[in-house]
VEXMARLUM-600825 format. One record per residue (C-alpha): chain; z, x, y. Coordinates in steps of 0.001 Angstrom, whole numbers, padded with zeros to 6 digits. Layout:
# VEXMARLUM-600825
  mol        z        x        y
    A        Z        X        Y
...
END
This chain:
# VEXMARLUM-600825
  mol        z        x        y
    A   007106   008186   022856
    A   004055   005921   022472
    A   001895   005319   025521
    A   002394   002031   027375
    A  -000503  -000392   027067
    A  -001586  -003484   028997
    A  -004542  -005309   027430
    A  -006032  -008638   028508
    A  -008499  -010531   026293
    A  -010845  -012884   028146
    A  -012190  -015326   025547
    A  -015066  -017702   026263
    A  -014120  -021104   024783
    A  -016962  -023076   026368
    A  -018643  -025992   024666
    A  -021655  -023831   023755
    A  -019352  -021508   021776
    A  -018813  -024324   019287
    A  -022368  -024202   017941
    A  -023513  -022191   014924
    A  -026200  -019706   015905
    A  -028627  -017539   013930
    A  -027825  -019092   010567
    A  -024074  -018391   010615
    A  -021843  -020786   008697
    A  -019093  -020711   011350
    A  -019111  -021386   015072
    A  -019770  -018635   017595
    A  -016154  -018903   018761
    A  -014705  -018495   015270
    A  -017044  -015579   014675
    A  -015991  -013896   017938
    A  -012317  -014530   017248
    A  -012554  -012506   014050
    A  -012729  -009423   016243
    A  -010165  -010642   018783
    A  -007617  -011695   016146
    A  -008011  -008383   014342
    A  -007304  -006437   017547
    A  -004354  -008631   018514
    A  -002711  -008689   015075
    A  -003084  -004920   014784
    A  -001105  -004564   017999
    A   001474  -007163   016922
    A   002044  -005382   013603
    A   003238  -002255   015397
    A   006200  -004188   016837
    A   006062  -002111   020024
    A   007434  -003744   023161
    A   005327  -001401   025284
    A   002056  -002662   023741
    A   001587  -005787   025875
    A  -001136  -008401   025486
    A  -002472  -011172   027694
    A  -005072  -013851   026907
    A  -007303  -015650   029423
    A  -009450  -018609   028434
    A  -012883  -018904   030074
    A  -014675  -022257   030485
    A  -011593  -024263   029530
    A  -011159  -027982   030215
    A  -008378  -027325   032729
    A  -007456  -024640   035267
    A  -004310  -022485   035323
    A  -004475  -019142   037155
    A  -001670  -017084   038782
    A  -003321  -017205   042213
    A  -002305  -018990   045390
    A  -005753  -020511   045747
    A  -007652  -021443   042596
    A  -010870  -022278   044435
    A  -013697  -020458   042691
    A  -011576  -020031   039559
    A  -012065  -023481   038074
    A  -012014  -023844   034278
    A  -010124  -020586   033800
    A  -006721  -020725   032066
    A  -004113  -018061   031415
    A  -003139  -018833   027828
    A  -000767  -015886   027383
    A   000872  -013866   030145
    A   001118  -010115   029694
    A   004028  -009145   027466
    A   004917  -008418   023890
    A   003183  -010896   021599
    A   005100  -012284   018605
    A   004317  -014598   015705
    A   005142  -017830   017604
    A   002613  -016804   020266
    A  -000032  -016196   017584
    A   000571  -019626   016068
    A   000382  -021302   019469
    A  -002816  -019469   020466
    A  -004393  -020329   017112
    A  -004061  -024002   018023
    A  -005086  -023614   021677
    A  -008217  -021485   021265
    A  -010735  -024203   020425
    A  -014161  -025043   021899
    A  -013743  -027057   025099
    A  -015785  -029970   026398
    A  -017371  -028098   029302
    A  -019634  -025137   030007
    A  -018414  -024702   033581
    A  -016578  -021498   034496
    A  -017472  -018078   035915
    A  -016977  -015010   033687
    A  -016855  -012677   036708
    A  -014015  -014732   038215
    A  -012117  -014485   034912
    A  -012288  -010693   035198
    A  -010661  -010918   038653
    A  -007849  -012988   037112
    A  -007384  -010368   034355
    A  -007300  -007535   036929
    A  -004682  -009432   038933
    A  -002539  -009968   035809
    A  -002621  -006251   034941
    A  -001840  -005065   038486
    A   001097  -007478   038896
    A   002579  -006517   035527
    A   002037  -002746   035538
    A   002481  -002162   039309
    A   001909   001586   039855
    A   003447   002663   036543
    A   001616   004759   033989
    A  -000179   002356   031634
    A  -003287   002363   029502
    A  -005129  -000618   031006
    A  -007921  -002474   029252
    A  -009862  -005747   029570
    A  -011956  -007276   026763
    A  -014524  -009932   027707
    A  -015947  -011864   024744
    A  -018651  -014396   025648
    A  -022042  -015743   024636
    A  -023310  -015287   028217
    A  -024611  -018852   028547
    A  -022434  -019971   031462
    A  -023005  -019617   035185
    A  -022099  -016194   036565
    A  -021829  -015240   040216
    A  -023159  -011824   041236
    A  -021228  -011764   044516
    A  -018910  -008787   044958
    A  -019850  -007000   041737
    A  -019720  -003610   043443
    A  -016192  -004198   044740
    A  -015087  -005390   041280
    A  -016522  -002249   039680
    A  -014784  -000072   042295
    A  -011513  -001933   041689
    A  -011750  -001362   037936
    A  -012379   002348   038445
    A  -009689   002837   041095
    A  -007065   001024   038983
    A  -008169   002983   035907
    A  -008932  -000211   033944
    A  -011405   000073   031083
    A  -013757  -002887   030732
    A  -015203  -003776   027309
    A  -017865  -006512   027205
    A  -018847  -007902   023787
    A  -021525  -010570   023662
    A  -022510  -013048   020989
    A  -026095  -012140   020023
    A  -026476  -009804   023002
    A  -029494  -007511   022751
    A  -028690  -003942   021745
    A  -031623  -001657   021053
    A  -029425   001142   019725
    A  -027850  -001141   017115
    A  -031128  -002951   016389
    A  -030208  -006439   017626
    A  -032660  -008531   019635
    A  -032402  -012307   019927
    A  -035748  -014071   019824
    A  -036560  -016883   022271
    A  -033569  -015996   024400
    A  -032578  -018417   027157
    A  -033567  -017129   030615
    A  -030075  -017630   032062
    A  -028500  -015760   029149
    A  -030897  -012847   029627
    A  -029968  -012675   033338
    A  -026255  -012783   032531
    A  -026638  -009995   029974
    A  -028351  -007809   032571
    A  -025626  -008629   035108
    A  -022800  -007731   032722
    A  -024564  -004581   031544
    A  -024940  -003425   035153
    A  -021254  -004112   035869
    A  -020164  -002142   032816
    A  -022371   000810   033744
    A  -021013   000849   037305
    A  -017382   000975   036135
    A  -017982   003342   033159
    A  -016981   000706   030620
    A  -018259  -000263   027175
    A  -021016  -002796   026547
    A  -022162  -003937   023124
    A  -023186  -006751   020861
    A  -020483  -008562   018906
    A  -022292  -008030   015600
    A  -021658  -004285   015806
    A  -017998  -004766   016725
    A  -017399  -007092   013769
    A  -019253  -004777   011398
    A  -016959  -001930   012436
    A  -013912  -003978   011418
    A  -014625  -002962   007806
    A  -013824   000632   008717
    A  -010028   001058   008592
    A  -008391   002328   011732
    A  -006329   005441   011135
    A  -003041   005461   012977
    A  -002373   008521   015102
    A   001229   009602   014615
    A   003097   011679   017153
    A   004668   014736   015539
    A   008454   014777   015226
    A   010100   018101   014302
    A   011893   018059   010944
    A   013602   021383   011700
    A   014463   023431   014746
    A   016106   026780   014153
    A   015595   030435   013402
    A   013140   032289   011213
    A   015162   035281   010025
    A   014362   038606   008379
    A   017642   040355   007633
    A   021218   039422   008492
    A   021697   039446   012289
    A   025501   039477   011870
    A   025302   042884   010160
    A   022185   044555   011508
    A   020934   044834   015082
    A   017398   045333   013810
    A   017287   041935   012088
    A   014348   039702   013127
    A   015084   036280   014623
    A   012354   033916   015880
    A   013021   030433   017236
    A   010672   028077   015382
    A   009982   024386   014845
    A   008784   022605   011700
    A   006413   019617   011616
    A   004696   017639   008859
    A   001114   018669   008207
    A   000516   016117   005448
    A   002686   013100   004776
    A   002345   010077   002516
    A   001319   006990   004496
    A   003124   003944   003106
    A   002152   000281   003471
    A   004518  -002115   005239
    A   007400  -003080   002997
    A   008209  -006683   002145
    A   011549  -008342   002770
    A   013170  -011017   000617
    A   013923  -014419   002126
    A   014997  -017796   000803
    A   014457  -021228   002308
    A   017702  -022707   003558
    A   018906  -025739   001701
    A   017994  -028894   003556
    A   015356  -027076   005610
    A   012340  -029206   006513
    A   008970  -028166   005186
    A   006232  -027591   007709
    A   005901  -025512   010848
    A   008961  -023243   011034
    A   011214  -023533   014044
    A   012024  -020433   016047
    A   014984  -019323   018072
    A   015560  -016164   020083
    A   018104  -013681   018821
    A   020133  -011300   020991
    A   017681  -008513   020133
    A   014934  -010534   021868
    A   013120  -010936   018541
    A   012035  -014264   017131
    A   013489  -015353   013815
    A   012574  -018245   011546
    A   015552  -020591   011393
    A   014329  -022071   008085
    A   014580  -018715   006316
    A   017592  -016659   005354
    A   017854  -013038   004285
    A   018596  -012372   000630
    A   021782  -010364   000219
    A   022526  -008493  -002988
    A   026059  -008519  -004328
    A   027100  -006034  -006996
    A   030183  -006559  -009150
    A   031859  -004186  -011605
    A   033601  -005194  -014847
    A   035628  -003354  -017493
    A   036884  -004499  -020884
    A   040391  -005939  -020659
    A   041635  -008209  -023480
    A   044619  -009325  -021369
    A   042488  -011371  -018923
    A   040405  -014490  -019416
    A   036954  -013653  -020747
    A   038152  -010152  -021761
    A   036468  -008747  -018629
    A   038281  -007659  -015475
    A   036440  -007339  -012164
    A   036960  -004180  -010086
    A   036345  -003332  -006458
    A   034058  -000441  -005658
    A   036966   001480  -004114
    A   038697   001490  -007517
    A   035790   003268  -009198
    A   035482   007022  -009730
    A   032388   009186  -010000
    A   031417   010316  -013467
    A   028791   012836  -014568
    A   027015   012626  -017905
    A   027763   015437  -020334
    A   025731   014541  -023382
    A   026763   010920  -023967
    A   030187   011365  -022401
    A   031108   010501  -018795
    A   033126   013305  -017219
    A   035181   012469  -014143
    A   035350   014992  -011276
    A   037749   014274  -008430
    A   036551   014437  -004850
    A   038604   017574  -004184
    A   037073   019323  -007189
    A   033595   018144  -006266
    A   033827   019870  -002885
    A   034002   023190  -004741
    A   030540   022569  -006189
    A   028933   022137  -002776
    A   027304   025170  -001174
    A   028328   026035   002361
    A   024959   026682   003978
    A   023707   027104   007535
    A   020431   025685   008817
    A   017846   028483   008862
    A   014591   029773   007390
    A   015289   033173   005867
    A   012610   035493   004494
    A   013484   036826   001045
    A   010247   038494  -000047
    A   006452   038718   000033
    A   003671   038200  -002494
    A  -000041   039005  -002519
    A  -002229   035967  -001999
    A  -004277   036570  -005171
    A  -001091   036605  -007272
    A   000009   033126  -006208
    A  -000911   030128  -008368
    A  -001730   026969  -006442
    A  -000123   024724  -009063
    A   003258   026018  -007895
    A   003073   023750  -004830
    A   005796   021114  -005192
    A   005594   019162  -001948
    A   003447   018070   000935
    A   002712   020795   003451
    A   004400   021513   006781
    A   003562   023732   009729
    A   005891   026280   011306
    A   005215   027010   014972
    A   007120   028872   017649
    A   009620   027041   019820
    A   007830   025288   022668
    A   008074   026908   026116
    A   009428   030079   024455
    A   006814   032777   025113
    A   008848   035514   023442
    A   009111   033484   020214
    A   005384   032624   020355
    A   004450   036321   020666
    A   006766   037353   017828
    A   005556   034604   015470
    A   001921   035366   016314
    A   002488   039023   015359
    A   004081   037962   012081
    A   001211   035559   011287
    A  -001448   038194   011986
    A   000425   040740   009872
    A   000421   038375   006881
    A  -003257   037599   007453
    A  -004330   041231   007674
    A  -002351   042205   004560
    A  -003616   039095   002695
    A  -000143   038120   001540
    A   002312   035232   001710
    A   005994   035178   002594
    A   008708   033631   000424
    A   011595   032005   002282
    A   014932   030302   001696
    A   014959   027100   003744
    A   017978   024988   004728
    A   017044   022012   006898
    A   020604   021160   008022
    A   024039   022674   007666
    A   025532   022189   004176
    A   022207   020987   002782
    A   020951   022370  -000521
    A   018582   025333  -000041
    A   014888   025236  -000968
    A   012503   028040  -001824
    A   009320   027802   000268
    A   006017   029625   000578
    A   004749   030618   004051
    A   001003   031175   004411
    A  -000758   032274   007635
    A  -003236   029916   009297
    A  -005349   031177   012193
    A  -007814   028980   014066
    A  -009617   029642   017353
    A  -007050   027748   019427
    A  -004085   027402   017072
    A  -001873   029629   014918
    A   000881   028610   012543
    A   002553   029166   009198
    A   001775   026669   006441
    A   004837   025870   004364
    A   005157   024283   000901
    A   008114   024019  -001455
    A   008241   026262  -004527
    A   010005   025593  -007857
    A   013190   027276  -008961
    A   013218   028893  -012387
    A   014793   025749  -013904
    A   011943   023627  -012519
    A   009284   025536  -014469
    A   008345   024012  -017810
    A   006279   026067  -020247
    A   004439   024129  -022942
    A   002286   025480  -025725
    A  -000818   023566  -026736
    A  -003216   024271  -029592
    A  -006445   026024  -028575
    A  -009447   023902  -027723
    A  -012099   026183  -029229
    A  -010671   026644  -032719
    A  -008480   024996  -035362
    A  -005718   027013  -037027
    A  -004827   025817  -040512
    A  -001384   025901  -042095
    A  -002261   029148  -043834
    A  -003243   030724  -040506
    A  -007005   030604  -041034
    A  -009115   030044  -037914
    A  -011917   027493  -038121
    A  -014696   027505  -035529
    A  -016359   024403  -036938
    A  -014285   021311  -037527
    A  -014553   017560  -037003
    A  -012064   017839  -034130
    A  -014082   020558  -032390
    A  -017124   019748  -030229
    A  -020498   020972  -031392
    A  -022636   023207  -029208
    A  -024938   020287  -028437
    A  -021999   018116  -027351
    A  -020551   020916  -025209
    A  -023857   021446  -023411
    A  -024323   017710  -022891
    A  -020828   017328  -021440
    A  -021348   020337  -019160
    A  -024540   018885  -017711
    A  -022917   015455  -017384
    A  -020017   016909  -015380
    A  -022444   018812  -013141
    A  -024445   015619  -012532
    A  -021283   013812  -011407
    A  -020712   016180  -008472
    A  -020231   014212  -005248
    A  -022594   016577  -003465
    A  -026135   016022  -002207
    A  -028587   018045  -000146
    A  -029797   017349   003356
    A  -033333   017755   004677
    A  -032841   021505   005048
    A  -031534   021894   001501
    A  -027935   022469   002544
    A  -025221   020868   000375
    A  -023397   017900   001936
    A  -020567   015664   000690
    A  -021643   012181  -000390
    A  -018170   010852   000447
    A  -016645   013074   003158
    A  -012879   013400   003238
    A  -012694   011714   006644
    A  -014412   008620   005180
    A  -011960   008156   002293
    A  -009146   005722   002990
    A  -006097   004543   001071
    A  -007008   001154  -000496
    A  -003333   000246  -000981
    A  -002331   000881   002624
    A  -005249  -000757   004406
    A  -005689  -003661   001971
    A  -002080  -004786   002429
    A  -002336  -004436   006201
    A  -005588  -006414   006179
    A  -004009  -009181   004085
    A  -000941  -009401   006338
    A  -003057  -009603   009511
    A  -005293  -012289   007994
    A  -002371  -014373   006726
    A  -000691  -014271   010153
    A  -003679  -016118   011662
    A  -004935  -018069   008626
    A  -001838  -019263   006729
    A  -003766  -021629   004451
    A  -007061  -019802   003844
    A  -007638  -017341   000982
    A  -007569  -013663   001886
    A  -011115  -012255   002113
    A  -012209  -009561  -000356
    A  -011639  -005913   000577
    A  -014355  -004096   002487
    A  -016773  -001695   000823
    A  -015161   001171   002703
    A  -011976   000628   000685
    A  -013647   000087  -002689
    A  -016236   002875  -002506
    A  -013914   005284  -004311
    A  -013142   002836  -007133
    A  -016408   003778  -008848
    A  -019026   006504  -008554
    A  -021813   005923  -006014
    A  -024879   004190  -007403
    A  -027047   007273  -006867
    A  -024609   009371  -008908
    A  -024559   006821  -011737
    A  -028353   006752  -011908
    A  -028527   010549  -011835
    A  -025983   011008  -014611
    A  -027020   008156  -016926
    A  -029427   010255  -019020
    A  -026718   012884  -019601
    A  -024243   010169  -020586
    A  -026707   008804  -023129
    A  -027068   012309  -024544
    A  -023272   012600  -024905
    A  -023095   009269  -026725
    A  -025755   010430  -029154
    A  -024265   013908  -029664
    A  -020722   012573  -030183
    A  -021908   009696  -032391
    A  -019933   007188  -030319
    A  -019565   003805  -031983
    A  -018119   000600  -030655
    A  -014715  -000267  -032101
    A  -014648  -003844  -033438
    A  -012185  -006149  -031702
    A  -008760  -006590  -033221
    A  -008696  -009438  -035665
    A  -006483  -012285  -034528
    A  -004181  -014117  -036845
    A  -004688  -011699  -039706
    A  -001252  -012368  -041223
    A  -001547  -016108  -041799
    A  -003820  -015899  -044813
    A  -002931  -012361  -045779
    A  -003255  -010903  -049255
    A  -000045  -009099  -050105
    A  -000760  -005540  -051229
    A   000409  -005049  -054781
    A   001146  -001684  -056406
    A  -001356  -000369  -058937
    A   001280  -000632  -061652
    A   001623  -004341  -061090
    A   005406  -004088  -060880
    A   007344  -006223  -058385
    A   009539  -003662  -056612
    A   011640  -006306  -054833
    A   012377  -007987  -058147
    A   013303  -004691  -059795
    A   015698  -003819  -056957
    A   017097  -007350  -056946
    A   016269  -007764  -053230
    A   016997  -011215  -051926
    A   014748  -012868  -049383
    A   016480  -012738  -046025
    A   017749  -016170  -044925
    A   019762  -015286  -041810
    A   018816  -012894  -038999
    A   021663  -010968  -037368
    A   021792  -010608  -033596
    A   022715  -006915  -033854
    A   019448  -006004  -035620
    A   017253  -008926  -034678
    A   013781  -007407  -034353
    A   013540  -005526  -037697
    A   015154  -008380  -039636
    A   012854  -010928  -037977
    A   009806  -008927  -039072
    A   011215  -008583  -042601
    A   011826  -012328  -042767
    A   008246  -013085  -041734
    A   006909  -010579  -044251
    A   008539  -012542  -047115
    A   007883  -016014  -045681
    A   005751  -018129  -048030
    A   005670  -021413  -046099
    A   005187  -022418  -042490
    A   008699  -023885  -042529
    A   010091  -020410  -043195
    A   008184  -019050  -040179
    A   009521  -021866  -037993
    A   013059  -021232  -039198
    A   012811  -017506  -038383
    A   011395  -018277  -034927
    A   014198  -020769  -034303
    A   016810  -018162  -035220
    A   015202  -015686  -032804
    A   015285  -018306  -030046
    A   019040  -018791  -030523
    A   019618  -015020  -030638
    A   017672  -014483  -027399
    A   019571  -017275  -025651
    A   022843  -015769  -026896
    A   021959  -012357  -025490
    A   021118  -013924  -022137
    A   024243  -016073  -022047
    A   026597  -013159  -022834
    A   024845  -010652  -020558
    A   027020  -009195  -017789
    A   024624  -008787  -014898
    A   021348  -007469  -016285
    A   022828  -005539  -019213
    A   020955  -007563  -021887
    A   017837  -008457  -019888
    A   015605  -005686  -021270
    A   016732  -006525  -024791
    A   015891  -010209  -024350
    A   012454  -009417  -022903
    A   011685  -007047  -025795
    A   012674  -009701  -028336
    A   010478  -012255  -026592
    A   007562  -009802  -026725
    A   008002  -009209  -030471
    A   008331  -012944  -031112
    A   005139  -013554  -029136
    A   003088  -010873  -030928
    A   004226  -011936  -034392
    A   003474  -015621  -033826
    A   000038  -014684  -032469
    A  -000649  -012778  -035707
    A   000611  -015734  -037785
    A  -001587  -018098  -035737
    A   001319  -020195  -034512
    A   000930  -020003  -030689
    A   002226  -023530  -030194
    A   005530  -022569  -031787
    A   006047  -019721  -029313
    A   004878  -021806  -026331
    A   007510  -024446  -027099
    A   010215  -021755  -027302
    A   009279  -020033  -023998
    A   009107  -023421  -022231
    A   012652  -024231  -023365
    A   013971  -020795  -022354
    A   012347  -021018  -018915
    A   013806  -024473  -018356
    A   017312  -023297  -019278
    A   017043  -020188  -017064
    A   015928  -022138  -014003
    A   018607  -024793  -014589
    A   021224  -022022  -014931
    A   022228  -023177  -018417
    A   022364  -019650  -019861
    A   025457  -018213  -018220
    A   024709  -018858  -014555
    A   022024  -017535  -012225
    A   019428  -015607  -014298
    A   016582  -015565  -011746
    A   016237  -011790  -012096
    A   015576  -012214  -015825
    A   012779  -014690  -015097
    A   011279  -012105  -012715
    A   011365  -009531  -015562
    A   009686  -012018  -017913
    A   006933  -012586  -015355
    A   006470  -008843  -014833
    A   006306  -008196  -018597
    A   003757  -011034  -019010
    A   005384  -012585  -022073
    A   004548  -016115  -020964
    A   002450  -018766  -022680
    A  -000164  -017834  -025268
    A  -003502  -019111  -023951
    A  -006902  -019634  -025564
    A  -008127  -016162  -024603
    A  -005399  -014669  -026824
    A  -005378  -017154  -029709
    A  -008073  -019626  -030694
    A  -005404  -022008  -031969
    A  -003731  -022315  -028580
    A  -004235  -025454  -026481
    A  -003167  -023726  -023255
    A  -005837  -022616  -020768
    A  -005713  -019333  -018858
    A  -005063  -021217  -015611
    A  -002116  -023073  -017150
    A  -000678  -019786  -018442
    A  -000925  -018224  -014961
    A   000643  -021310  -013408
    A   003502  -021128  -015920
    A   004445  -017609  -014816
    A   003918  -018177  -011083
    A   005801  -021485  -010840
    A   009566  -021723  -010460
END
């Protein structure tokens, strides 16, 4: 279970926070809130009720504190009481946290308010308590009772973090020139308080710079298996080995947050969404509604209207493909095919470590440890691990995670560290999973007669081989330190998943800034998208040598519209084959064989009217396929036909003809004039990018790239 947290953010919203200091294009408050919003939204995204947040405004226009006597606490406002923060709270705070019209208010008094909020909420329960104070240090601060405040923070186990706008920090290299005397005194006062209570003191510039480094989530291990590690059958032999073990993930794919589908309710007002509380104590947007998928099943039946009869799911039977035939197996017969297995990890053999090929690994790795609080199991497993290690071999096991689950073959490798021992486990393939492919050799060419050629145009020369070898060596992500020892240029612990963290960053930003564009990804996320600059410079001379040795030449761009003014290839004999075979020029395209016949029609078209007629026939065929499609049965076919129509009209330099057709089809789809709701088809068209032909594709098009993008994105 995750640890309970109580965090209070004290934000200075004084009038002086509204100015733009040190050449920044945004106010000091907006700059400071970048850090605060990032911390808050990160907590909100977890959805944990035990991760509570409170917000206190310092130097506000009014006063609102949870104390019997607010004397000495003027211009301090509790903007958010401690509790789980949700999206409505974020939207409200976004509007409330603005620069005030006063610079009155004591930062030390605001800390007392934050301490009081934490103590009242957490009582004596086990919580991780924390207070963040973000200020520019330009207000009046009282030094009375600092020692008692520091003692209170330490005794209540509350961590204090003070981040200052343009605070001096020699370690980070920040020093504000011509600093105001009061600000310098306040910085010294806050630094002394933080040192007395063992807190954290720093400049805001460093905190914001560290936001570019993704925060890795620490996941508490959950066992995926608890059972016995067996050697032998304990029901038959008394000497069989049984060890109580547990299985945990060692590596696991981290996935970004998934999106949900919603639609705006009909008649819903545009603007700020209204919220209401559900029974689960979660806030829901009353203007949105979940999208529900409904699946229907039809079979051919000439006796009903439309020749299609709808079936309920309960009326269906399972069928397995045997070639191109569906074979039905009843539920009673299917039970015979299921293996009756018991959850266990059974050892079936051993293999020397040097005889195992690493490419056999089929899964992420897991760790096998002894059952917790079971000393006998820990001793037995430790003996087994050390035996494997000393003999330099691996164990092969048959693993069943739960009763009646299909068995897996796994490899167990010993892992011994100074303070930890375990078995590393990965899945192995069955014999049917192994695919053996034969490829031609890379160092020779074998002719049809069986002759081996060492020199051939498809074989690299010795000069090219040497150049490639040196180029690969120069691309090594390894450098040397001052002592000449090799070091990694990009250590494993500094490589992050761009997909995971970029989506999380975008979601957090959009929660606070609904109308502003999402900022570009940080360099930490994009550093692996290309080699480091030092590596590129080091390897450039070897790359140039490869280009010279391989005689690399630039391929000319594909000619556009090469079919419009084409010269028909004629046979050397001068005979007209079509005339000899009495082939007629195709006038009508059949829907059953639309694509080949469309291409044949264009190949024999002599006038632009013939091209327009063929395109018009394809438009009617595509609309017919959409209109008669049951569900999405004809969607892929329609998209493929659109793609062929688009490519051919690009080659014939008639982009306007295709653009008119796709506009009409889109209009009919969105107006549900092609057999009902075909929104899924429009999504497929957008994904396949068979929209308008713009100027970047055809010089004859009058559509800009922006208009083409707008065509696909609009509904």
